[in-house]
N, CA, C and O atoms as a Tripos MOL2 file, in Angstrom:
@<TRIPOS>MOLECULE
protein
  308   307    77     0     0
PROTEIN
NO_CHARGES

@<TRIPOS>ATOM
      1 N           0.8550   -1.1820    0.0000 N.3       1 MET1
      2 CA          0.0000    0.0000    0.0000 C.3       1 MET1
      3 C           0.9000    1.2440    0.0000 C.2       1 MET1
      4 O           1.8470    1.3230    0.7820 O.2       1 MET1
      5 N           0.6070    2.2040   -0.8670 N.am      2 PRO2
      6 CA          1.4230    3.4190   -0.9570 C.3       2 PRO2
      7 C           1.3350    4.2750    0.3060 C.2       2 PRO2
      8 O           0.3810    4.1850    1.0790 O.2       2 PRO2
      9 N           2.3530    5.1020    0.4880 N.am      3 MET3
     10 CA          2.3650    6.0600    1.5990 C.3       3 MET3
     11 C           1.8450    7.3960    1.1040 C.2       3 MET3
     12 O           1.9630    7.7130   -0.0800 O.2       3 MET3
     13 N           1.2730    8.1770    2.0010 N.am      4 ASN4
     14 CA          0.8920    9.5250    1.5970 C.3       4 ASN4
     15 C           1.9740   10.5000    2.0640 C.2       4 ASN4
     16 O           2.7870   10.1750    2.9290 O.2       4 ASN4
     17 N           1.9710   11.6780    1.4860 N.am      5 ALA5
     18 CA          2.9980   12.6850    1.7610 C.3       5 ALA5
     19 C           3.0430   13.0720    3.2280 C.2       5 ALA5
     20 O           4.1220   13.3160    3.7680 O.2       5 ALA5
     21 N           1.9010   13.1320    3.8750 N.am      6 ALA6
     22 CA          1.8580   13.5060    5.2920 C.3       6 ALA6
     23 C           2.5860   12.4790    6.1560 C.2       6 ALA6
     24 O           3.2490   12.8480    7.1250 O.2       6 ALA6
     25 N           2.4700   11.2060    5.8180 N.am      7 ASP7
     26 CA          3.1660   10.1620    6.5660 C.3       7 ASP7
     27 C           4.6780   10.2710    6.3830 C.2       7 ASP7
     28 O           5.4390   10.0970    7.3350 O.2       7 ASP7
     29 N           5.1040   10.5560    5.1670 N.am      8 ILE8
     30 CA          6.5360   10.7270    4.8910 C.3       8 ILE8
     31 C           7.0660   11.9050    5.7040 C.2       8 ILE8
     32 O           8.1010   11.7980    6.3610 O.2       8 ILE8
     33 N           6.3580   13.0160    5.6550 N.am      9 GLU9
     34 CA          6.7810   14.2030    6.3980 C.3       9 GLU9
     35 C           6.8380   13.9170    7.9010 C.2       9 GLU9
     36 O           7.7820   14.3280    8.5750 O.2       9 GLU9
     37 N           5.8500   13.2270    8.4160 N.am     10 HIS10
     38 CA          5.8120   12.9020    9.8440 C.3      10 HIS10
     39 C           7.0360   12.0760   10.2610 C.2      10 HIS10
     40 O           7.6510   12.3610   11.2880 O.2      10 HIS10
     41 N           7.3830   11.0770    9.4860 N.am     11 LEU11
     42 CA          8.5300   10.2300    9.8120 C.3      11 LEU11
     43 C           9.8260   11.0270    9.8050 C.2      11 LEU11
     44 O          10.6720   10.8600   10.6840 O.2      11 LEU11
     45 N           9.9770   11.8930    8.8090 N.am     12 ILE12
     46 CA         11.1920   12.7130    8.7270 C.3      12 ILE12
     47 C          11.2480   13.6760    9.9100 C.2      12 ILE12
     48 O          12.3070   13.8580   10.5100 O.2      12 ILE12
     49 N          10.1200   14.2910   10.2470 N.am     13 LYS13
     50 CA         10.0650   15.2380   11.3700 C.3      13 LYS13
     51 C          10.3810   14.5690   12.7080 C.2      13 LYS13
     52 O          10.9440   15.2020   13.6010 O.2      13 LYS13
     53 N          10.0230   13.2970   12.8490 N.am     14 GLN14
     54 CA         10.3460   12.5880   14.0850 C.3      14 GLN14
     55 C          11.8540   12.4920   14.2660 C.2      14 GLN14
     56 O          12.3580   12.6380   15.3800 O.2      14 GLN14
     57 N          12.5720   12.2480   13.1800 N.am     15 ALA15
     58 CA         14.0310   12.1030   13.2500 C.3      15 ALA15
     59 C          14.7560   13.4370   13.1940 C.2      15 ALA15
     60 O          15.8160   13.6020   13.7990 O.2      15 ALA15
     61 N          14.1770   14.3950   12.4620 N.am     16 LEU16
     62 CA         14.7930   15.7130   12.2620 C.3      16 LEU16
     63 C          13.7580   16.7870   12.5890 C.2      16 LEU16
     64 O          13.1840   17.3870   11.6790 O.2      16 LEU16
     65 N          13.5140   17.0380   13.8810 N.am     17 PRO17
     66 CA         12.4180   17.9350   14.2820 C.3      17 PRO17
     67 C          12.4830   19.3470   13.6970 C.2      17 PRO17
     68 O          11.4480   19.9910   13.5210 O.2      17 PRO17
     69 N          13.6880   19.8320   13.3970 N.am     18 ASP18
     70 CA         13.8060   21.1920   12.8660 C.3      18 ASP18
     71 C          13.6210   21.2600   11.3530 C.2      18 ASP18
     72 O          13.6390   22.3480   10.7770 O.2      18 ASP18
     73 N          13.4460   20.1200   10.7120 N.am     19 ALA19
     74 CA         13.4440   20.0490    9.2480 C.3      19 ALA19
     75 C          12.3150   20.8660    8.6200 C.2      19 ALA19
     76 O          11.1810   20.8820    9.0970 O.2      19 ALA19
     77 N          12.6750   21.5370    7.5380 N.am     20 GLU20
     78 CA         11.7030   22.1490    6.6370 C.3      20 GLU20
     79 C          11.5820   21.1800    5.4740 C.2      20 GLU20
     80 O          12.5760   20.8480    4.8290 O.2      20 GLU20
     81 N          10.3610   20.7270    5.2050 N.am     21 ILE21
     82 CA         10.1610   19.6460    4.2520 C.3      21 ILE21
     83 C           9.1390   20.0610    3.1970 C.2      21 ILE21
     84 O           8.0650   20.5760    3.5090 O.2      21 ILE21
     85 N           9.5020   19.8240    1.9530 N.am     22 SER22
     86 CA          8.5820   20.0420    0.8350 C.3      22 SER22
     87 C           8.4870   18.7300    0.0710 C.2      22 SER22
     88 O           9.5000   18.2040   -0.3900 O.2      22 SER22
     89 N           7.2710   18.1960   -0.0650 N.am     23 ILE23
     90 CA          7.0740   16.9100   -0.7340 C.3      23 ILE23
     91 C           6.1210   17.0950   -1.9120 C.2      23 ILE23
     92 O           5.0820   17.7450   -1.7970 O.2      23 ILE23
     93 N           6.5000   16.5080   -3.0470 N.am     24 THR24
     94 CA          5.6850   16.5580   -4.2600 C.3      24 THR24
     95 C           5.3990   15.1370   -4.7290 C.2      24 THR24
     96 O           6.3130   14.3180   -4.8270 O.2      24 THR24
     97 N           4.1410   14.8440   -5.0160 N.am     25 ASP25
     98 CA          3.7620   13.5490   -5.5840 C.3      25 ASP25
     99 C           4.0060   13.6600   -7.0840 C.2      25 ASP25
    100 O           3.2570   14.3390   -7.7870 O.2      25 ASP25
    101 N           5.0350   13.0050   -7.5720 N.am     26 LEU26
    102 CA          5.4750   13.1830   -8.9610 C.3      26 LEU26
    103 C           4.5290   12.5940   -9.9960 C.2      26 LEU26
    104 O           4.3860   13.1440  -11.0880 O.2      26 LEU26
    105 N           3.8820   11.4790   -9.6640 N.am     27 ALA27
    106 CA          3.0540   10.8010  -10.6470 C.3      27 ALA27
    107 C           1.5680   10.8060  -10.2850 C.2      27 ALA27
    108 O           0.7410   10.3160  -11.0540 O.2      27 ALA27
    109 N           1.2290   11.3540   -9.1250 N.am     28 GLY28
    110 CA         -0.1630   11.3690   -8.7010 C.3      28 GLY28
    111 C          -0.6610   10.0100   -8.2450 C.2      28 GLY28
    112 O          -1.8650    9.7890   -8.1190 O.2      28 GLY28
    113 N           0.2910    9.0850   -7.9950 N.am     29 ASP29
    114 CA         -0.1020    7.7310   -7.6370 C.3      29 ASP29
    115 C           0.2200    7.3600   -6.1890 C.2      29 ASP29
    116 O          -0.0280    6.2300   -5.7660 O.2      29 ASP29
    117 N           0.7750    8.3160   -5.4240 N.am     30 GLY30
    118 CA          1.1350    8.0270   -4.0460 C.3      30 GLY30
    119 C           2.3020    7.0670   -3.9180 C.2      30 GLY30
    120 O           2.5300    6.5130   -2.8420 O.2      30 GLY30
    121 N           3.0370    6.8620   -4.9840 N.am     31 ASP31
    122 CA          4.1350    5.9070   -5.0030 C.3      31 ASP31
    123 C           5.4700    6.5220   -5.4170 C.2      31 ASP31
    124 O           6.5290    5.9460   -5.1690 O.2      31 ASP31
    125 N           5.4130    7.6930   -6.0490 N.am     32 HIS32
    126 CA          6.6150    8.3440   -6.5790 C.3      32 HIS32
    127 C           6.6370    9.7890   -6.0940 C.2      32 HIS32
    128 O           5.8360   10.6160   -6.5290 O.2      32 HIS32
    129 N           7.5660   10.0790   -5.1870 N.am     33 TYR33
    130 CA          7.6330   11.3990   -4.5750 C.3      33 TYR33
    131 C           8.9920   12.0510   -4.8020 C.2      33 TYR33
    132 O           9.9910   11.3820   -5.0650 O.2      33 TYR33
    133 N           8.9970   13.3670   -4.6920 N.am     34 ALA34
    134 CA         10.2250   14.1470   -4.5790 C.3      34 ALA34
    135 C          10.1260   14.8780   -3.2440 C.2      34 ALA34
    136 O           9.0680   15.3950   -2.8850 O.2      34 ALA34
    137 N          11.2380   14.9140   -2.5140 N.am     35 ALA35
    138 CA         11.2550   15.6180   -1.2370 C.3      35 ALA35
    139 C          12.4880   16.5020   -1.1690 C.2      35 ALA35
    140 O          13.5830   16.1020   -1.5640 O.2      35 ALA35
    141 N          12.2910   17.7060   -0.6640 N.am     36 HIS36
    142 CA         13.3960   18.6190   -0.3810 C.3      36 HIS36
    143 C          13.3710   18.8340    1.1210 C.2      36 HIS36
    144 O          12.3680   19.2770    1.6800 O.2      36 HIS36
    145 N          14.5000   18.5120    1.7780 N.am     37 VAL37
    146 CA         14.5770   18.5760    3.2300 C.3      37 VAL37
    147 C          15.7360   19.4850    3.6320 C.2      37 VAL37
    148 O          16.8690   19.2930    3.1880 O.2      37 VAL37
    149 N          15.4470   20.4650    4.4650 N.am     38 VAL38
    150 CA         16.4660   21.3740    4.9850 C.3      38 VAL38
    151 C          16.5150   21.1900    6.4990 C.2      38 VAL38
    152 O          15.4970   21.3090    7.1810 O.2      38 VAL38
    153 N          17.7110   20.8980    7.0190 N.am     39 SER39
    154 CA         17.8590   20.6970    8.4640 C.3      39 SER39
    155 C          19.2530   21.1060    8.9080 C.2      39 SER39
    156 O          20.2260   20.9170    8.1790 O.2      39 SER39
    157 N          19.3450   21.6630   10.1010 N.am     40 LYS40
    158 CA         20.6500   22.0150   10.6610 C.3      40 LYS40
    159 C          21.4790   20.7620   10.9120 C.2      40 LYS40
    160 O          22.7040   20.8460   11.0000 O.2      40 LYS40
    161 N          20.8410   19.6110   11.0270 N.am     41 GLU41
    162 CA         21.5530   18.3480   11.2270 C.3      41 GLU41
    163 C          22.4360   17.9850   10.0340 C.2      41 GLU41
    164 O          23.3410   17.1600   10.1570 O.2      41 GLU41
    165 N          22.1780   18.5940    8.8930 N.am     42 PHE42
    166 CA         22.9500   18.2950    7.6870 C.3      42 PHE42
    167 C          24.2560   19.0880    7.6070 C.2      42 PHE42
    168 O          25.1200   18.7750    6.7880 O.2      42 PHE42
    169 N          24.4050   20.1060    8.4460 N.am     43 ALA43
    170 CA         25.5890   20.9660    8.3990 C.3      43 ALA43
    171 C          26.8620   20.1390    8.5730 C.2      43 ALA43
    172 O          26.9830   19.3550    9.5140 O.2      43 ALA43
    173 N          27.8040   20.3250    7.6530 N.am     44 GLY44
    174 CA         29.0820   19.6500    7.7220 C.3      44 GLY44
    175 C          29.0760   18.1980    7.2740 C.2      44 GLY44
    176 O          30.1160   17.5400    7.2930 O.2      44 GLY44
    177 N          27.9200   17.6900    6.8710 N.am     45 LYS45
    178 CA         27.8190   16.3050    6.4190 C.3      45 LYS45
    179 C          27.8270   16.2410    4.8960 C.2      45 LYS45
    180 O          27.3820   17.1690    4.2210 O.2      45 LYS45
    181 N          28.3350   15.1420    4.3710 N.am     46 THR46
    182 CA         28.3040   14.9330    2.9240 C.3      46 THR46
    183 C          26.8570   14.7290    2.4780 C.2      46 THR46
    184 O          25.9760   14.4510    3.2910 O.2      46 THR46
    185 N          26.6330   14.8690    1.1970 N.am     47 ARG47
    186 CA         25.2900   14.6500    0.6440 C.3      47 ARG47
    187 C          24.8260   13.2250    0.9480 C.2      47 ARG47
    188 O          23.6630   13.0060    1.2890 O.2      47 ARG47
    189 N          25.7350   12.2630    0.8250 N.am     48 VAL48
    190 CA         25.3810   10.8700    1.1080 C.3      48 VAL48
    191 C          24.9500   10.7170    2.5700 C.2      48 VAL48
    192 O          23.9550   10.0490    2.8530 O.2      48 VAL48
    193 N          25.6830   11.3260    3.4930 N.am     49 ALA49
    194 CA         25.3330   11.2480    4.9140 C.3      49 ALA49
    195 C          23.9920   11.9300    5.1870 C.2      49 ALA49
    196 O          23.2040   11.4490    6.0020 O.2      49 ALA49
    197 N          23.7340   13.0440    4.5110 N.am     50 GLN50
    198 CA         22.4460   13.7390    4.6640 C.3      50 GLN50
    199 C          21.3060   12.8330    4.2070 C.2      50 GLN50
    200 O          20.2980   12.6960    4.9000 O.2      50 GLN50
    201 N          21.4700   12.2190    3.0480 N.am     51 HIS51
    202 CA         20.4230   11.3490    2.5120 C.3      51 HIS51
    203 C          20.2170   10.1410    3.4200 C.2      51 HIS51
    204 O          19.0870    9.6890    3.6100 O.2      51 HIS51
    205 N          21.3050    9.6180    3.9800 N.am     52 LYS52
    206 CA         21.1880    8.4800    4.8870 C.3      52 LYS52
    207 C          20.3370    8.8320    6.1060 C.2      52 LYS52
    208 O          19.5410    8.0130    6.5650 O.2      52 LYS52
    209 N          20.5010   10.0390    6.6290 N.am     53 LEU53
    210 CA         19.6730   10.4650    7.7610 C.3      53 LEU53
    211 C          18.1820   10.4240    7.4020 C.2      53 LEU53
    212 O          17.3520    9.9840    8.1980 O.2      53 LEU53
    213 N          17.8620   10.8850    6.2050 N.am     54 VAL54
    214 CA         16.4510   10.8870    5.7750 C.3      54 VAL54
    215 C          15.9650    9.4600    5.5470 C.2      54 VAL54
    216 O          14.8850    9.0930    6.0080 O.2      54 VAL54
    217 N          16.7510    8.6560    4.8410 N.am     55 PHE55
    218 CA         16.3210    7.2860    4.5720 C.3      55 PHE55
    219 C          16.2110    6.4820    5.8680 C.2      55 PHE55
    220 O          15.3120    5.6510    6.0000 O.2      55 PHE55
    221 N          17.1000    6.7140    6.8150 N.am     56 ASP56
    222 CA         16.9930    6.0530    8.1170 C.3      56 ASP56
    223 C          15.6960    6.4500    8.8150 C.2      56 ASP56
    224 O          15.0650    5.6260    9.4770 O.2      56 ASP56
    225 N          15.2990    7.7170    8.6670 N.am     57 ALA57
    226 CA         14.0550    8.1990    9.2720 C.3      57 ALA57
    227 C          12.8400    7.4650    8.7110 C.2      57 ALA57
    228 O          11.8230    7.3250    9.3900 O.2      57 ALA57
    229 N          12.9500    7.0030    7.4830 N.am     58 LEU58
    230 CA         11.8280    6.3070    6.8450 C.3      58 LEU58
    231 C          11.7290    4.8510    7.2970 C.2      58 LEU58
    232 O          10.8000    4.1400    6.9150 O.2      58 LEU58
    233 N          12.6680    4.4210    8.0930 N.am     59 GLY59
    234 CA         12.5740    3.1280    8.7520 C.3      59 GLY59
    235 C          12.4070    1.9270    7.8450 C.2      59 GLY59
    236 O          11.6170    1.0360    8.1530 O.2      59 GLY59
    237 N          13.1200    1.8770    6.7460 N.am     60 GLY60
    238 CA         13.0610    0.7030    5.8740 C.3      60 GLY60
    239 C          11.8530    0.6490    4.9540 C.2      60 GLY60
    240 O          11.5890   -0.3870    4.3440 O.2      60 GLY60
    241 N          11.1220    1.7380    4.8460 N.am     61 ARG61
    242 CA          9.9310    1.7380    3.9890 C.3      61 ARG61
    243 C          10.2540    1.9120    2.5040 C.2      61 ARG61
    244 O           9.4170    1.6410    1.6430 O.2      61 ARG61
    245 N          11.4870    2.3710    2.2120 N.am     62 MET62
    246 CA         11.8810    2.5310    0.8060 C.3      62 MET62
    247 C          11.8730    1.1610    0.1270 C.2      62 MET62
    248 O          12.3710    0.1760    0.6730 O.2      62 MET62
    249 N          11.3000    1.1240   -1.0690 N.am     63 GLY63
    250 CA         11.2320   -0.1340   -1.8050 C.3      63 GLY63
    251 C          10.0270   -0.9780   -1.4290 C.2      63 GLY63
    252 O           9.7360   -1.9760   -2.0880 O.2      63 GLY63
    253 N           9.3270   -0.5850   -0.3760 N.am     64 GLY64
    254 CA          8.1210   -1.2940    0.0440 C.3      64 GLY64
    255 C           6.9370   -0.3560   -0.0660 C.2      64 GLY64
    256 O           6.3970   -0.1440   -1.1510 O.2      64 GLY64
    257 N           6.5360    0.2070    1.0770 N.am     65 GLU65
    258 CA          5.4270    1.1630    1.0890 C.3      65 GLU65
    259 C           5.7380    2.3860    0.2380 C.2      65 GLU65
    260 O           4.8470    2.9680   -0.3810 O.2      65 GLU65
    261 N           7.0030    2.7680    0.2140 N.am     66 LEU66
    262 CA          7.4380    3.9440   -0.5360 C.3      66 LEU66
    263 C           8.3120    3.4660   -1.6860 C.2      66 LEU66
    264 O           9.4620    3.0780   -1.4820 O.2      66 LEU66
    265 N           7.7690    3.4960   -2.8760 N.am     67 HIS67
    266 CA          8.4550    2.9340   -4.0400 C.3      67 HIS67
    267 C           9.6290    3.7950   -4.4990 C.2      67 HIS67
    268 O          10.7140    3.2710   -4.7520 O.2      67 HIS67
    269 N           9.4260    5.1080   -4.6100 N.am     68 ALA68
    270 CA         10.4740    5.9820   -5.1410 C.3      68 ALA68
    271 C          10.4350    7.3380   -4.4560 C.2      68 ALA68
    272 O           9.3700    7.9220   -4.2550 O.2      68 ALA68
    273 N          11.6260    7.8300   -4.1000 N.am     69 LEU69
    274 CA         11.7440    9.1470   -3.4850 C.3      69 LEU69
    275 C          12.9690    9.8450   -4.0670 C.2      69 LEU69
    276 O          14.1040    9.4580   -3.7900 O.2      69 LEU69
    277 N          12.7310   10.8680   -4.8670 N.am     70 ALA70
    278 CA         13.8190   11.7250   -5.3580 C.3      70 ALA70
    279 C          14.0960   12.7250   -4.2600 C.2      70 ALA70
    280 O          13.2230   13.5150   -3.8990 O.2      70 ALA70
    281 N          15.3010   12.6970   -3.7280 N.am     71 LEU71
    282 CA         15.6140   13.4510   -2.5190 C.3      71 LEU71
    283 C          16.6720   14.5080   -2.7700 C.2      71 LEU71
    284 O          17.7060   14.2430   -3.3840 O.2      71 LEU71
    285 N          16.3970   15.7090   -2.2840 N.am     72 THR72
    286 CA         17.4180   16.7590   -2.2180 C.3      72 THR72
    287 C          17.4520   17.2380   -0.7710 C.2      72 THR72
    288 O          16.4230   17.3460   -0.1050 O.2      72 THR72
    289 N          18.6630   17.5210   -0.3070 N.am     73 THR73
    290 CA         18.8500   17.9430    1.0790 C.3      73 THR73
    291 C          19.7740   19.1520    1.1270 C.2      73 THR73
    292 O          20.5640   19.3850    0.2130 O.2      73 THR73
    293 N          19.6610   19.9070    2.1990 N.am     74 ALA74
    294 CA         20.5260   21.0760    2.3930 C.3      74 ALA74
    295 C          20.5120   21.4780    3.8540 C.2      74 ALA74
    296 O          19.5530   21.2170    4.5810 O.2      74 ALA74
    297 N          21.5890   22.1180    4.2680 N.am     75 ALA75
    298 CA         21.6360   22.7500    5.5840 C.3      75 ALA75
    299 C          21.1110   24.1720    5.4130 C.2      75 ALA75
    300 O          21.2450   24.7450    4.3320 O.2      75 ALA75
    301 N          20.5160   24.7550    6.4530 N.am     76 PRO76
    302 CA         20.0430   26.1310    6.3300 C.3      76 PRO76
    303 C          21.2070   27.0730    6.0370 C.2      76 PRO76
    304 O          22.3410   26.8220    6.4440 O.2      76 PRO76
    305 N          20.9130   28.1500    5.3320 N.am     77 LYS77
    306 CA         21.9510   29.1340    4.9880 C.3      77 LYS77
    307 C          22.1090   30.1370    6.0770 C.2      77 LYS77
    308 O          22.9360   31.0430    5.9670 O.2      77 LYS77
@<TRIPOS>BOND
     1     1     2 1
     2     2     3 1
     3     3     4 2
     4     3     5 am
     5     5     6 1
     6     6     7 1
     7     7     8 2
     8     7     9 am
     9     9    10 1
    10    10    11 1
    11    11    12 2
    12    11    13 am
    13    13    14 1
    14    14    15 1
    15    15    16 2
    16    15    17 am
    17    17    18 1
    18    18    19 1
    19    19    20 2
    20    19    21 am
    21    21    22 1
    22    22    23 1
    23    23    24 2
    24    23    25 am
    25    25    26 1
    26    26    27 1
    27    27    28 2
    28    27    29 am
    29    29    30 1
    30    30    31 1
    31    31    32 2
    32    31    33 am
    33    33    34 1
    34    34    35 1
    35    35    36 2
    36    35    37 am
    37    37    38 1
    38    38    39 1
    39    39    40 2
    40    39    41 am
    41    41    42 1
    42    42    43 1
    43    43    44 2
    44    43    45 am
    45    45    46 1
    46    46    47 1
    47    47    48 2
    48    47    49 am
    49    49    50 1
    50    50    51 1
    51    51    52 2
    52    51    53 am
    53    53    54 1
    54    54    55 1
    55    55    56 2
    56    55    57 am
    57    57    58 1
    58    58    59 1
    59    59    60 2
    60    59    61 am
    61    61    62 1
    62    62    63 1
    63    63    64 2
    64    63    65 am
    65    65    66 1
    66    66    67 1
    67    67    68 2
    68    67    69 am
    69    69    70 1
    70    70    71 1
    71    71    72 2
    72    71    73 am
    73    73    74 1
    74    74    75 1
    75    75    76 2
    76    75    77 am
    77    77    78 1
    78    78    79 1
    79    79    80 2
    80    79    81 am
    81    81    82 1
    82    82    83 1
    83    83    84 2
    84    83    85 am
    85    85    86 1
    86    86    87 1
    87    87    88 2
    88    87    89 am
    89    89    90 1
    90    90    91 1
    91    91    92 2
    92    91    93 am
    93    93    94 1
    94    94    95 1
    95    95    96 2
    96    95    97 am
    97    97    98 1
    98    98    99 1
    99    99   100 2
   100    99   101 am
   101   101   102 1
   102   102   103 1
   103   103   104 2
   104   103   105 am
   105   105   106 1
   106   106   107 1
   107   107   108 2
   108   107   109 am
   109   109   110 1
   110   110   111 1
   111   111   112 2
   112   111   113 am
   113   113   114 1
   114   114   115 1
   115   115   116 2
   116   115   117 am
   117   117   118 1
   118   118   119 1
   119   119   120 2
   120   119   121 am
   121   121   122 1
   122   122   123 1
   123   123   124 2
   124   123   125 am
   125   125   126 1
   126   126   127 1
   127   127   128 2
   128   127   129 am
   129   129   130 1
   130   130   131 1
   131   131   132 2
   132   131   133 am
   133   133   134 1
   134   134   135 1
   135   135   136 2
   136   135   137 am
   137   137   138 1
   138   138   139 1
   139   139   140 2
   140   139   141 am
   141   141   142 1
   142   142   143 1
   143   143   144 2
   144   143   145 am
   145   145   146 1
   146   146   147 1
   147   147   148 2
   148   147   149 am
   149   149   150 1
   150   150   151 1
   151   151   152 2
   152   151   153 am
   153   153   154 1
   154   154   155 1
   155   155   156 2
   156   155   157 am
   157   157   158 1
   158   158   159 1
   159   159   160 2
   160   159   161 am
   161   161   162 1
   162   162   163 1
   163   163   164 2
   164   163   165 am
   165   165   166 1
   166   166   167 1
   167   167   168 2
   168   167   169 am
   169   169   170 1
   170   170   171 1
   171   171   172 2
   172   171   173 am
   173   173   174 1
   174   174   175 1
   175   175   176 2
   176   175   177 am
   177   177   178 1
   178   178   179 1
   179   179   180 2
   180   179   181 am
   181   181   182 1
   182   182   183 1
   183   183   184 2
   184   183   185 am
   185   185   186 1
   186   186   187 1
   187   187   188 2
   188   187   189 am
   189   189   190 1
   190   190   191 1
   191   191   192 2
   192   191   193 am
   193   193   194 1
   194   194   195 1
   195   195   196 2
   196   195   197 am
   197   197   198 1
   198   198   199 1
   199   199   200 2
   200   199   201 am
   201   201   202 1
   202   202   203 1
   203   203   204 2
   204   203   205 am
   205   205   206 1
   206   206   207 1
   207   207   208 2
   208   207   209 am
   209   209   210 1
   210   210   211 1
   211   211   212 2
   212   211   213 am
   213   213   214 1
   214   214   215 1
   215   215   216 2
   216   215   217 am
   217   217   218 1
   218   218   219 1
   219   219   220 2
   220   219   221 am
   221   221   222 1
   222   222   223 1
   223   223   224 2
   224   223   225 am
   225   225   226 1
   226   226   227 1
   227   227   228 2
   228   227   229 am
   229   229   230 1
   230   230   231 1
   231   231   232 2
   232   231   233 am
   233   233   234 1
   234   234   235 1
   235   235   236 2
   236   235   237 am
   237   237   238 1
   238   238   239 1
   239   239   240 2
   240   239   241 am
   241   241   242 1
   242   242   243 1
   243   243   244 2
   244   243   245 am
   245   245   246 1
   246   246   247 1
   247   247   248 2
   248   247   249 am
   249   249   250 1
   250   250   251 1
   251   251   252 2
   252   251   253 am
   253   253   254 1
   254   254   255 1
   255   255   256 2
   256   255   257 am
   257   257   258 1
   258   258   259 1
   259   259   260 2
   260   259   261 am
   261   261   262 1
   262   262   263 1
   263   263   264 2
   264   263   265 am
   265   265   266 1
   266   266   267 1
   267   267   268 2
   268   267   269 am
   269   269   270 1
   270   270   271 1
   271   271   272 2
   272   271   273 am
   273   273   274 1
   274   274   275 1
   275   275   276 2
   276   275   277 am
   277   277   278 1
   278   278   279 1
   279   279   280 2
   280   279   281 am
   281   281   282 1
   282   282   283 1
   283   283   284 2
   284   283   285 am
   285   285   286 1
   286   286   287 1
   287   287   288 2
   288   287   289 am
   289   289   290 1
   290   290   291 1
   291   291   292 2
   292   291   293 am
   293   293   294 1
   294   294   295 1
   295   295   296 2
   296   295   297 am
   297   297   298 1
   298   298   299 1
   299   299   300 2
   300   299   301 am
   301   301   302 1
   302   302   303 1
   303   303   304 2
   304   303   305 am
   305   305   306 1
   306   306   307 1
   307   307   308 2
@<TRIPOS>SUBSTRUCTURE
     1 MET1         2 RESIDUE 1 A MET
     2 PRO2         6 RESIDUE 1 A PRO
     3 MET3        10 RESIDUE 1 A MET
     4 ASN4        14 RESIDUE 1 A ASN
     5 ALA5        18 RESIDUE 1 A ALA
     6 ALA6        22 RESIDUE 1 A ALA
     7 ASP7        26 RESIDUE 1 A ASP
     8 ILE8        30 RESIDUE 1 A ILE
     9 GLU9        34 RESIDUE 1 A GLU
    10 HIS10       38 RESIDUE 1 A HIS
    11 LEU11       42 RESIDUE 1 A LEU
    12 ILE12       46 RESIDUE 1 A ILE
    13 LYS13       50 RESIDUE 1 A LYS
    14 GLN14       54 RESIDUE 1 A GLN
    15 ALA15       58 RESIDUE 1 A ALA
    16 LEU16       62 RESIDUE 1 A LEU
    17 PRO17       66 RESIDUE 1 A PRO
    18 ASP18       70 RESIDUE 1 A ASP
    19 ALA19       74 RESIDUE 1 A ALA
    20 GLU20       78 RESIDUE 1 A GLU
    21 ILE21       82 RESIDUE 1 A ILE
    22 SER22       86 RESIDUE 1 A SER
    23 ILE23       90 RESIDUE 1 A ILE
    24 THR24       94 RESIDUE 1 A THR
    25 ASP25       98 RESIDUE 1 A ASP
    26 LEU26      102 RESIDUE 1 A LEU
    27 ALA27      106 RESIDUE 1 A ALA
    28 GLY28      110 RESIDUE 1 A GLY
    29 ASP29      114 RESIDUE 1 A ASP
    30 GLY30      118 RESIDUE 1 A GLY
    31 ASP31      122 RESIDUE 1 A ASP
    32 HIS32      126 RESIDUE 1 A HIS
    33 TYR33      130 RESIDUE 1 A TYR
    34 ALA34      134 RESIDUE 1 A ALA
    35 ALA35      138 RESIDUE 1 A ALA
    36 HIS36      142 RESIDUE 1 A HIS
    37 VAL37      146 RESIDUE 1 A VAL
    38 VAL38      150 RESIDUE 1 A VAL
    39 SER39      154 RESIDUE 1 A SER
    40 LYS40      158 RESIDUE 1 A LYS
    41 GLU41      162 RESIDUE 1 A GLU
    42 PHE42      166 RESIDUE 1 A PHE
    43 ALA43      170 RESIDUE 1 A ALA
    44 GLY44      174 RESIDUE 1 A GLY
    45 LYS45      178 RESIDUE 1 A LYS
    46 THR46      182 RESIDUE 1 A THR
    47 ARG47      186 RESIDUE 1 A ARG
    48 VAL48      190 RESIDUE 1 A VAL
    49 ALA49      194 RESIDUE 1 A ALA
    50 GLN50      198 RESIDUE 1 A GLN
    51 HIS51      202 RESIDUE 1 A HIS
    52 LYS52      206 RESIDUE 1 A LYS
    53 LEU53      210 RESIDUE 1 A LEU
    54 VAL54      214 RESIDUE 1 A VAL
    55 PHE55      218 RESIDUE 1 A PHE
    56 ASP56      222 RESIDUE 1 A ASP
    57 ALA57      226 RESIDUE 1 A ALA
    58 LEU58      230 RESIDUE 1 A LEU
    59 GLY59      234 RESIDUE 1 A GLY
    60 GLY60      238 RESIDUE 1 A GLY
    61 ARG61      242 RESIDUE 1 A ARG
    62 MET62      246 RESIDUE 1 A MET
    63 GLY63      250 RESIDUE 1 A GLY
    64 GLY64      254 RESIDUE 1 A GLY
    65 GLU65      258 RESIDUE 1 A GLU
    66 LEU66      262 RESIDUE 1 A LEU
    67 HIS67      266 RESIDUE 1 A HIS
    68 ALA68      270 RESIDUE 1 A ALA
    69 LEU69      274 RESIDUE 1 A LEU
    70 ALA70      278 RESIDUE 1 A ALA
    71 LEU71      282 RESIDUE 1 A LEU
    72 THR72      286 RESIDUE 1 A THR
    73 THR73      290 RESIDUE 1 A THR
    74 ALA74      294 RESIDUE 1 A ALA
    75 ALA75      298 RESIDUE 1 A ALA
    76 PRO76      302 RESIDUE 1 A PRO
    77 LYS77      306 RESIDUE 1 A LYS
């Protein structure tokens, strides 16, 4: 069963409470999303480490409930 954007945002916020999150349903099917996440937790971390924090927040749902997530991350300016 697909995830909705609110559930994705909730999971990320649990792990990164300060995060500013923008989620777009790319195909309108609840299965393919793009997310832009900004968090102070990303400061000084590589892009790979930033993405790992987000994917860890999703608790193994990638490839199951959440089929595809195009992810961009950044630390606040």
